[in-house]
FITI-728799 format. One line per 8 residues: number of its first residue (from 0); their letters; for each residue x, y, z of C-alpha. Coordinates in pm, whole numbers, plus 50000, padded with zeros to 5 digits. Layout:
<recs>
NUM	A	X,Y,Z ~ ...
</recs>
This chain:
<recs>
0	MPVPEQTF	75529,43665,54300 ~ 75498,43835,54642 ~ 75148,43917,54761 ~ 75162,44203,55017 ~ 75020,44129,55360 ~ 75041,44270,55709 ~ 75373,44278,55892 ~ 75463,43936,56032
8	PASTPSRV	75406,43936,56409 ~ 75738,43778,56496 ~ 75878,43801,56846 ~ 76236,43899,56775 ~ 76524,44050,56971 ~ 76552,44426,56944 ~ 76848,44409,56704 ~ 76659,44204,56443
16	RVVSSTLV	76363,44394,56302 ~ 76099,44241,56075 ~ 76049,44480,55783 ~ 75779,44302,55584 ~ 75597,43976,55530 ~ 75451,43855,55202 ~ 75331,43540,55034 ~ 75537,43422,54737
24	KPLFDAGA	75328,43220,54493 ~ 75448,42992,54212 ~ 75547,43167,53891 ~ 75471,42941,53598 ~ 75643,42976,53262 ~ 75408,43171,53038 ~ 75603,43050,52734 ~ 75510,42688,52803
32	GGPPPATD	75159,42743,52666 ~ 74834,42595,52788 ~ 74617,42692,53083 ~ 74761,42742,53432 ~ 74756,42436,53659 ~ 74434,42360,53844 ~ 74432,42469,54208 ~ 74197,42201,54344
40	LRVRLSQF	74429,41904,54291 ~ 74535,41689,54585 ~ 74860,41511,54660 ~ 74789,41201,54864 ~ 75065,41140,55119 ~ 75252,40810,55135 ~ 75298,40569,55424 ~ 75642,40725,55481
48	DKITYDTH	75500,41078,55497 ~ 75235,40985,55751 ~ 75475,40836,56008 ~ 75724,41121,56021 ~ 75735,41428,56245 ~ 75428,41650,56229 ~ 75616,41977,56262 ~ 75824,42238,56081
56	IAVIYGFS	76201,42189,56070 ~ 76414,42506,56062 ~ 76766,42563,55929 ~ 76981,42873,55893 ~ 77232,42975,55625 ~ 77488,43253,55644 ~ 77637,43428,55338 ~ 77945,43648,55358
64	PPVAVSTA	77945,44007,55227 ~ 77929,44149,54976 ~ 77586,44004,54897 ~ 77491,44185,54581 ~ 77180,43981,54505 ~ 76862,44172,54590 ~ 76574,44052,54804 ~ 76346,44090,54503
72	DIAFGLAR	76568,43858,54299 ~ 76565,43593,54574 ~ 76186,43619,54600 ~ 76161,43586,54220 ~ 76380,43275,54234 ~ 76159,43130,54506 ~ 75850,43186,54288 ~ 76019,42999,54003
80	ALARYRDW	76127,42712,54229 ~ 75776,42679,54373 ~ 75644,42623,54021 ~ 75851,42304,54013 ~ 75782,42208,54374 ~ 75413,42302,54396 ~ 75366,42095,54712 ~ 75555,42361,54912
88	AGRLAFDV	75313,42630,54792 ~ 75008,42423,54887 ~ 74828,42361,55214 ~ 74803,42054,55435 ~ 74449,41923,55478 ~ 74262,41609,55585 ~ 73998,41413,55396 ~ 73702,41369,55632
96	DVEDEPFV	73548,41118,55390 ~ 73850,40886,55404 ~ 73928,40849,55775 ~ 74098,41190,55793 ~ 74369,41091,55548 ~ 74619,41378,55509 ~ 74688,41536,55171 ~ 74845,41846,55024
104	LLNDGGAR	74602,42073,54842 ~ 74781,42228,54544 ~ 74606,42562,54574 ~ 74923,42768,54510 ~ 74857,42952,54836 ~ 75226,43040,54853 ~ 75523,43034,55087 ~ 75577,43285,55367
112	FVEASSDA	75854,43534,55278 ~ 75982,43758,55558 ~ 76233,44041,55515 ~ 76425,44150,55824 ~ 76725,44366,55907 ~ 76966,44435,56192 ~ 77167,44745,56274 ~ 77435,44521,56429
120	AFDRAALT	77720,44327,56273 ~ 77673,43953,56251 ~ 77857,43777,56533 ~ 78007,43459,56384 ~ 78139,43355,56724 ~ 77780,43314,56839 ~ 77742,43023,56597 ~ 77971,42810,56813
128	KPSPALLA	77726,42835,57104 ~ 77371,42770,56982 ~ 77122,42976,57180 ~ 76761,43102,57161 ~ 76897,43409,56974 ~ 76896,43191,56660 ~ 76516,43184,56671 ~ 76512,43547,56554
136	LHPPIHPV	76665,43439,56221 ~ 76365,43246,56091 ~ 75985,43273,56119 ~ 75837,43107,56427 ~ 75751,42739,56406 ~ 75562,42725,56739 ~ 75298,42836,56657 ~ 75303,42836,56278
144	GPELVQVQ	75057,42946,56011 ~ 74916,42735,55725 ~ 75219,42787,55500 ~ 75425,42471,55440 ~ 75743,42672,55375 ~ 75859,42990,55549 ~ 76164,43197,55460 ~ 76330,43488,55637
152	LTRFACGT	76608,43700,55484 ~ 76796,43903,55746 ~ 77051,44159,55632 ~ 77305,44276,55889 ~ 77489,44609,55909 ~ 77816,44436,55809 ~ 77661,44311,55485 ~ 77610,43951,55599
160	LTVGFTAH	77290,43784,55482 ~ 77123,43502,55673 ~ 76848,43290,55522 ~ 76621,43110,55766 ~ 76418,42829,55611 ~ 76140,42628,55775 ~ 75945,42347,55609 ~ 75676,42105,55719
168	HLVADGHA	75827,41759,55763 ~ 75506,41575,55663 ~ 75553,41711,55311 ~ 75917,41617,55254 ~ 76230,41492,55427 ~ 76570,41660,55450 ~ 76691,41499,55130 ~ 76402,41645,54930
176	ASNFLVAW	76422,41980,55108 ~ 76791,42015,55024 ~ 76718,41948,54655 ~ 76454,42222,54666 ~ 76696,42469,54825 ~ 76957,42402,54557 ~ 76689,42453,54289 ~ 76584,42781,54453
184	GRATRGLP	76941,42906,54438 ~ 76973,42807,54073 ~ 76644,42979,53988 ~ 76762,43297,54159 ~ 77073,43294,53941 ~ 76863,43247,53627 ~ 76973,42886,53573 ~ 76739,42607,53460
192	IGRPQVIY	76582,42386,53726 ~ 76387,42151,53501 ~ 76018,42104,53437 ~ 75766,42108,53723 ~ 75723,41764,53879 ~ 75430,41676,54101 ~ 75333,41323,54208 ~ 74962,41331,54281
200	DRAALFPP	74942,40996,54457 ~ 75262,40924,54647 ~ 75106,40621,54816 ~ 75057,40458,54474 ~ 75435,40455,54432 ~ 75464,40221,54730 ~ 75179,39971,54695 ~ 75152,39686,54947
208	RRPPRVEF	75222,39339,54816 ~ 74939,39095,54749 ~ 74935,38900,54967 ~ 75119,39120,55220 ~ 75438,38985,55378 ~ 75510,39154,55711 ~ 75848,38995,55783 ~ 75958,39229,56065
216	EHRGAEFA	75806,39370,56382 ~ 75699,39730,56325 ~ 75522,39779,56657 ~ 75773,39956,56877 ~ 75973,40069,56573 ~ 75763,40295,56349 ~ 75436,40245,56540 ~ 75331,40224,56905
224	ARKMFGAS	75007,40207,57100 ~ 74839,40545,57119 ~ 74909,40728,57444 ~ 74625,40783,57687 ~ 74417,41092,57614 ~ 74534,41381,57825 ~ 74876,41234,57897 ~ 75111,41524,57957
232	KEDPRKDC	75429,41561,57755 ~ 75550,41847,57972 ~ 75874,41769,58152 ~ 75992,42006,58425 ~ 76352,41932,58330 ~ 76317,42084,57981 ~ 76436,42424,58100 ~ 76771,42272,58198
240	VVVHRTHF	76856,42159,57842 ~ 77139,42322,57645 ~ 77247,42272,57285 ~ 77619,42216,57237 ~ 77820,42226,56916 ~ 78145,42035,56876 ~ 78374,41944,56588 ~ 78543,41614,56514
248	GKQFLAGL	78835,41641,56275 ~ 78952,41396,56012 ~ 79237,41262,56225 ~ 79016,41194,56527 ~ 78754,41020,56312 ~ 79023,40798,56159 ~ 79131,40706,56512 ~ 78772,40615,56601
256	KAKASATA	78747,40381,56302 ~ 79076,40209,56387 ~ 78972,40171,56752 ~ 78631,40031,56660 ~ 78775,39771,56424 ~ 79036,39663,56679 ~ 78768,39607,56945 ~ 78476,39475,56739
264	SGGDSRRR	78243,39227,56905 ~ 78345,38867,56852 ~ 78712,38960,56827 ~ 78691,39012,56451 ~ 78959,39277,56398 ~ 78898,39260,56021 ~ 78552,39404,56054 ~ 78521,39754,55914
272	FTTFECLV	78275,40020,56017 ~ 78172,40341,55845 ~ 78274,40677,55987 ~ 77908,40739,56068 ~ 77870,40414,56261 ~ 78185,40482,56463 ~ 78088,40839,56548 ~ 77736,40739,56653
280	AHLWRVTT	77878,40461,56870 ~ 78124,40706,57025 ~ 77855,40964,57098 ~ 77632,40692,57243 ~ 77907,40586,57484 ~ 77999,40944,57580 ~ 77641,41059,57645 ~ 77561,40742,57838
288	RARGLDPR	77859,40804,58065 ~ 77789,41177,58094 ~ 77430,41109,58194 ~ 77543,40867,58466 ~ 77278,40612,58370 ~ 77210,40306,58582 ~ 77403,40018,58417 ~ 77083,39810,58404
296	TTTEVRIS	76886,40075,58215 ~ 76822,40000,57848 ~ 76935,40281,57621 ~ 76840,40312,57255 ~ 76952,40523,56961 ~ 76701,40622,56693 ~ 76887,40659,56361 ~ 76725,40783,56040
304	VDGRARLR	76783,40563,55733 ~ 76705,40693,55382 ~ 76534,40432,55166 ~ 76587,40584,54821 ~ 76888,40370,54732 ~ 76771,40071,54938 ~ 76441,39993,54771 ~ 76443,39774,54461
312	PPVPDEYF	76422,39920,54211 ~ 76590,40226,54367 ~ 76382,40541,54401 ~ 76528,40836,54205 ~ 76734,41083,54405 ~ 76493,41357,54294 ~ 76191,41192,54459 ~ 76003,41459,54653
320	GNLVLWAL	75853,41337,54979 ~ 75958,41140,55285 ~ 76138,40808,55246 ~ 76300,40748,55584 ~ 76270,40473,55844 ~ 76472,40423,56163 ~ 76733,40183,56291 ~ 76705,40124,56666
328	PRSPAGDV	77025,39988,56825 ~ 76969,39922,57195 ~ 77171,39786,57484 ~ 77204,39800,57863 ~ 77373,40125,57957 ~ 77646,39937,58144 ~ 77752,39754,57827 ~ 77756,40075,57625
336	SHRPLGHA	77962,40259,57888 ~ 78210,39995,57993 ~ 78263,39764,57697 ~ 78496,39875,57414 ~ 78399,40112,57135 ~ 78387,39822,56890 ~ 78104,39664,57090 ~ 77883,39973,57052
344	ATIVSDAI	77985,40009,56686 ~ 77884,39648,56621 ~ 77540,39706,56775 ~ 77492,40024,56567 ~ 77613,39864,56245 ~ 77399,39552,56288 ~ 77088,39759,56366 ~ 77134,39971,56054
352	ARVADDRY	77191,39660,55842 ~ 76865,39507,55966 ~ 76654,39790,55821 ~ 76868,39917,55533 ~ 76739,39692,55258 ~ 76438,39636,55035 ~ 76294,39356,55253 ~ 76252,39577,55559
360	FRSFIDFA	76112,39875,55367 ~ 75863,39650,55182 ~ 75762,39488,55510 ~ 75695,39833,55653 ~ 75481,39928,55352 ~ 75274,39612,55394 ~ 75220,39670,55766 ~ 75151,40044,55736
368	SSPAVREE	74891,39968,55467 ~ 74720,39697,55673 ~ 74402,39732,55885 ~ 74610,39658,56197 ~ 74723,40021,56228 ~ 74368,40149,56273 ~ 74227,39840,56445 ~ 74496,39858,56715
376	DLETTADA	74482,40240,56724 ~ 74856,40268,56661 ~ 75034,40600,56623 ~ 75374,40699,56491 ~ 75674,40685,56722 ~ 75810,41004,56561 ~ 75722,41237,56846 ~ 75772,41601,56747
384	VECVMSPH	75702,41741,57094 ~ 75915,41511,57309 ~ 76158,41737,57495 ~ 76350,41483,57707 ~ 76468,41154,57554 ~ 76700,41027,57826 ~ 76805,40745,57850 ~ 76771,40739,57471
392	LEVHSWLR	76920,40936,57181 ~ 76796,41041,56839 ~ 77050,41093,56561 ~ 76985,41278,56236 ~ 77257,41266,55974 ~ 77267,41551,55723 ~ 77612,41448,55601 ~ 77505,41361,55245
400	FPFHDVDF	77263,41646,55181 ~ 77383,41910,54932 ~ 77296,42201,55160 ~ 77631,42367,55094 ~ 77551,42380,54720 ~ 77286,42646,54787 ~ 77397,42962,54606 ~ 77175,43264,54544
408	GAGHPFCF	77447,43450,54357 ~ 77666,43541,54656 ~ 77866,43219,54664 ~ 77832,42923,54893 ~ 77728,42974,55257 ~ 77993,43021,55525 ~ 77761,42851,55772 ~ 77474,42610,55769
416	MPTYSPAE	77316,42490,56090 ~ 76993,42372,56251 ~ 76802,42622,56456 ~ 76809,42619,56834 ~ 76609,42309,56935 ~ 76663,42206,57299 ~ 76522,41852,57283 ~ 76742,41658,57525
424	GMIVLLPS	76905,41362,57351 ~ 76875,41506,56999 ~ 77193,41487,56788 ~ 77243,41634,56439 ~ 77550,41557,56226 ~ 77662,41794,55950 ~ 77967,41809,55724 ~ 78224,42074,55802
432	VAGDSAAG	78171,42436,55699 ~ 78350,42355,55375 ~ 78067,42115,55293 ~ 78302,41816,55292 ~ 78264,41554,55565 ~ 78616,41432,55482 ~ 78738,41755,55643 ~ 78546,41682,55961
440	IEVYVALF	78199,41660,56109 ~ 78004,41915,56311 ~ 77788,41772,56589 ~ 77497,41947,56760 ~ 77390,41767,57076 ~ 77125,41868,57330 ~ 77189,41763,57690 ~ 77101,41867,58042
448	DHNLPAFN	77331,42147,58150 ~ 77465,41943,58442 ~ 77570,41663,58202 ~ 77759,41892,57964 ~ 78088,41922,58161 ~ 78126,41543,58166 ~ 78039,41524,57796 ~ 78310,41778,57711
456	QLCYQLD	78562,41593,57922 ~ 78490,41259,57752 ~ 78409,41348,57390 ~ 78770,41358,57265 ~ 78887,41048,57449 ~ 78939,40739,57236 ~ 78942,40503,57534
</recs>
């Protein structure tokens, strides 16, 4: 339940006012019997957790009026959901006795719960042009406190409710976070969400083989040599980055698939690509052209690949944690720009196929568990503070996450979107507002402002 604290010191526009800030702690079922859970237990993070982005990820939901559900009811639902997902109510720490290994301390410290209001009507048109104004709709993530989850409910004069949600990526990936959000909505509506499930040693679920079999090269993929101490990540161009939202409808996506198959590498017109592969290939070509890259420059796309269904045996959909690696299609910029769409789609498809199976994921586990990582002083390639990726891209697909199933009692959201994150080269794919990717795909892409006109001119061309 909420624990009163001082008002959250958020820096917000004048029309969004923070009313209160509390900590919501897990509410365990008193009828279950037995003592309350111990608060000194540790959850050891897995190899997949440790190589992901060390930062909070923020998303925003919008719910249409009337929103009859009270703030107290939503907070109560959060307390119930945290009893099942105790990791989110814990705190990240490091074991100084075991080479600073990260773990989650299940101390039930709670999630940050912020209540805010606005005397203005919610401007839906603003959603089509992502801007820094979105940052007022969730608690800050730079800097951020010790809480692993933060929530902000903002009620507007028109009756619209927005829910800003931030969560630490080291604790769980988007797949797991979306399952938690659905459970939170169900708990708020008084529906069952199952028994609490905590895995105390995630790493034990993915043991290395004996003897290990590192069949693939993981240096340059998930790991890289540690950067020199003091190397600056500041890029003077970061202030020229804008985030653009565009929509690709069902008919255009079907045209992309037909075009890609007709121009596949090797002249195999029978080859079929997924909608995702075709859209990524298209965006790769368009951004490469819009950036005006030197044809000899190598450009790469970093694509997240969920391993739950790819490991053998498959990992249950409900697994809570990170289970993502990355496909890395790369090519000279001139080939991406000037060769047919099917050429880029072939490179994307082949790169995904190389990592999207049990062999690659097991090879990663063996390498990540080996002494080589520490002996060579390797670090993760998932760089949370990189602000300019050109000539490369990074693509995150949220197309299969059940974010649109989140319902606190006011129906499904009319909008779901990432927060404003101007990291040049970052692309996020979401299903349409209806929650059905068959109806179209929303794309958020961050580019330099001087590249955006060319991107808009090219993005709906099939040639």
